[in-house]
N, C-alpha and C positions, 0 to 999 in steps of 0.2 A: 794583633800586630804588636811589634816591639815598641818600647817606649824609650826614646832618646832623652836622657835626663841632663846631659851636658855635652857641649861641643867645645873643643879646645883648638884654637887656630894659631899656627906659627907662620908668620909672614916670611916669604923668601924674596930677597933682593938680588938682582943681577942675572937671573936665569931667563932664557928666551921665552919659555912658555909656562914653566912652573911658577905659580904665584904664592902658594902656601901649602904647608902640611896641615892635616887635621886629624884629630882623634875624637871618637865619639864614645860616650859612656852609656851603656844600656842598663836601664832599671837600677841605676846607682850601684851596680855591682860587677859590670864587665866592660872593659875598655878595649876598643878596636882602634889601633893606631896606624900610621902610615898611609892614610887616605891622602890624596893629592888634589889640590884645586889647580886646574890647568886652564889656561886661556887658549882655546882653539879658534879655528876660523869662524865657527858659528857661535862664539861666545864661550862662557865659562862652563866647565863640567867637573864632576868629581870622579877621579880614577880610584879604583879600589886597591888595597894593598897587594903587592906582587913581589915575585922574586925572579931573578935572572936564571934562565936555564943554561945548561952547558953549551948549547948552540948559540947563545947570545940573545935569544928572544926572551920575552917575559911571560909569566903565567900568574894570573890572579890567584892569591892564596885564601882570600876571604871575599865573598861577594853575596849579594842578595839573591834569593831564589825566585823572586817575583818582581815584575816591573813596578808594581805598587810600592814595594819596599825600597827599590832602587830610587824611585822618585821621592819618596819620603826622606831618605837619607840625603839625597842631593839637595833637596829644598832646605833641610835643617843646616847642612854644612854651608851652603851658599849664603843663607841669611846671616849666619855667624861670621862668615868671611866679610860680608858687606859691613856689618856693624863693627868689626875689628879694624878693617882697613879703610873704610869709607869709599871703597870702589864699588860701583854698581855692577853686579854679577848677574846678567840676564841669562837664565838657563833655558834649556830646551823645554822645561816644564812650563815656564811662564809664557813662552811663545806658542805653546800647544803642539809642538813638533813631537813626533814619536822618537823615543831614544834609539840611538844607533845600537844595533846588535853586533857585537864583535865576534866574528867566527873563530878567533883564536882562543876564546875563553872556554874553559871546561864546562860541560853541562853537568847538571845535578846527578845524572845517571852515572857519570864517570867517578863520582864519589860514593856511589852505592845508595843514593837516595832516589825516591820516586817523586817526580814533580807533583805538587799539589795543584789541583784545578781550582780556580776562583769561581765561586757560585754566582 
């Protein structure tokens, strides 16, 4: 599994749902930016970097290939968000709920990868 060695939080004021931008550093050598900490109806969650398509919808451009990795990233980012802002960010991970699968996200097959099965 990847090792997140740093999380950088930039708090956002005045937005209805967006609370912060985050960047994660992997193994002290690769930065992934534009993750977003969003306050939804069911608590806080981490949205992956995305770009706007010509039709106005959004498409994630970087995302975890497994739920375990998604949960790991979300936990690290939300813990950093809590320590930076002082806001309690109860995530789906802490409540034991399964993460919501968004049907609009591209699957790994669309990028030419084969999904790995967890043993």
